[in-house]
C-alpha positions as CSV (number, residue, x, y, z in Angstrom):
1,M,-18.5,3.5,-26.7
2,A,-19.9,2.9,-23.3
3,R,-21.2,-0.2,-21.5
4,V,-24.9,0.3,-21.1
5,S,-27.4,-1.8,-19.2
6,K,-29.7,-3.7,-21.6
7,L,-32.6,-2.3,-19.5
8,A,-31.7,1.1,-21.0
9,L,-31.7,-0.1,-24.6
10,G,-34.4,-1.2,-27.1
11,D,-38.0,-0.3,-27.7
12,E,-39.0,-0.6,-24.0
13,A,-35.9,1.1,-22.6
14,L,-36.0,2.6,-19.1
15,P,-34.2,6.0,-18.6
16,V,-30.6,6.0,-17.5
17,R,-30.6,7.3,-13.9
18,F,-27.2,6.1,-12.6
19,M,-23.8,6.3,-14.3
20,Y,-20.1,6.2,-13.5
21,K,-16.9,6.6,-15.4
22,T,-14.1,4.1,-14.9
23,V,-10.7,3.9,-16.6
24,P,-11.3,2.9,-20.2
25,E,-10.6,-0.8,-21.0
26,H,-9.5,-0.1,-24.6
27,A,-9.1,2.6,-27.2
28,N,-12.8,2.6,-28.2
29,D,-14.1,2.6,-24.6
30,T,-15.1,5.9,-23.0
31,G,-15.1,4.3,-19.5
32,W,-18.8,5.2,-19.0
33,R,-21.1,2.6,-17.5
34,L,-24.8,3.5,-17.6
35,F,-27.7,1.9,-15.7
36,T,-31.4,2.4,-15.0
37,G,-31.2,1.8,-11.3
38,Y,-33.5,-1.3,-11.6
39,E,-30.7,-3.8,-12.3
40,S,-30.5,-6.6,-9.7
41,A,-27.2,-8.1,-8.4
42,E,-27.9,-11.2,-10.5
43,F,-28.5,-9.1,-13.6
44,L,-25.3,-7.2,-13.1
45,A,-23.3,-10.4,-12.4
46,D,-23.9,-11.4,-16.1
47,F,-21.4,-9.2,-18.0
48,D,-23.5,-9.8,-21.2
49,N,-26.2,-7.6,-19.7
50,L,-23.9,-4.6,-20.2
51,E,-24.0,-3.9,-23.9
52,P,-21.2,-1.9,-25.7
53,F,-23.1,1.0,-27.2
54,P,-22.2,4.4,-28.8
55,I,-22.7,7.4,-26.6
56,A,-24.0,9.7,-29.4
57,P,-27.5,8.2,-29.8
58,L,-27.9,8.3,-26.0
59,V,-27.0,12.0,-26.0
60,E,-29.4,12.6,-28.9
61,K,-32.2,11.0,-26.8
62,D,-31.3,12.7,-23.5
63,S,-29.1,15.9,-23.9
64,S,-28.5,16.0,-20.1
65,F,-25.6,13.5,-20.6
66,Q,-23.6,16.0,-22.7
67,A,-22.6,18.1,-19.7
68,L,-21.2,15.0,-17.8
69,L,-19.2,13.4,-20.6
70,D,-16.0,15.3,-19.9
71,S,-16.0,14.1,-16.2
72,N,-12.8,12.3,-15.0
73,A,-12.6,8.6,-14.3
74,G,-14.0,8.0,-10.8
75,S,-17.0,10.3,-11.4
76,V,-20.4,8.9,-10.3
77,W,-23.8,10.5,-11.1
78,E,-27.4,9.8,-10.3
79,R,-30.7,11.4,-10.9
80,L,-34.1,10.9,-9.4
81,P,-37.2,11.1,-11.7
82,G,-37.9,14.7,-12.6
83,K,-34.6,15.9,-11.0
84,N,-31.2,17.0,-12.4
85,W,-28.0,14.9,-12.2
86,Q,-26.3,14.9,-8.8
87,A,-22.7,13.8,-8.1
88,V,-22.4,10.8,-5.8
89,D,-19.5,10.5,-3.4
90,D,-20.3,7.3,-1.5
91,F,-20.3,4.7,-4.3
92,E,-17.3,2.5,-4.9
93,I,-16.8,1.8,-8.5
94,P,-16.3,-1.9,-9.2
95,Y,-13.1,-2.9,-10.9
96,E,-11.8,-6.2,-12.2
97,E,-8.5,-7.2,-10.8
98,V,-5.9,-8.1,-13.4
99,D,-3.0,-10.4,-12.6
100,V,0.1,-8.8,-14.1
101,E,3.7,-9.5,-13.4
102,I,6.0,-6.5,-13.5
103,S,9.7,-6.9,-13.9
104,N,12.7,-4.6,-14.5
105,D,15.0,-7.5,-15.1
106,L,16.0,-7.6,-18.8
107,D,16.6,-11.3,-18.6
108,D,12.8,-11.7,-18.2
109,F,12.2,-10.4,-21.8
110,I,12.5,-12.4,-25.0
111,E,15.4,-11.5,-27.3
112,P,14.3,-9.1,-30.1
113,I,14.0,-10.8,-33.5
114,W,16.1,-8.0,-35.1
115,K,19.4,-9.0,-33.5
């Protein structure tokens, strides 16, 4: 599964022309985020505009994705109309900060139920 702009899905879908790979959020997530390049900041601010979508149908429709799928997290790609995919090195992948407390103190953990 990838997160795909709703502008790239459906009967009047625009072609994907910008994509990046982030660290997957869960076991079914590839980490890929795909966009048309026509998304506004307001559009992207609404998380519901990025639809979880299987990669396979996208590859069937556009086989140029196949060569990029094994890229590492942190990879960014774009293509202009009529051109091949080009690596991008000046885009900062957005990430969501997660507030996590880390402790090595055993007293911070709940006693196991099997004691």
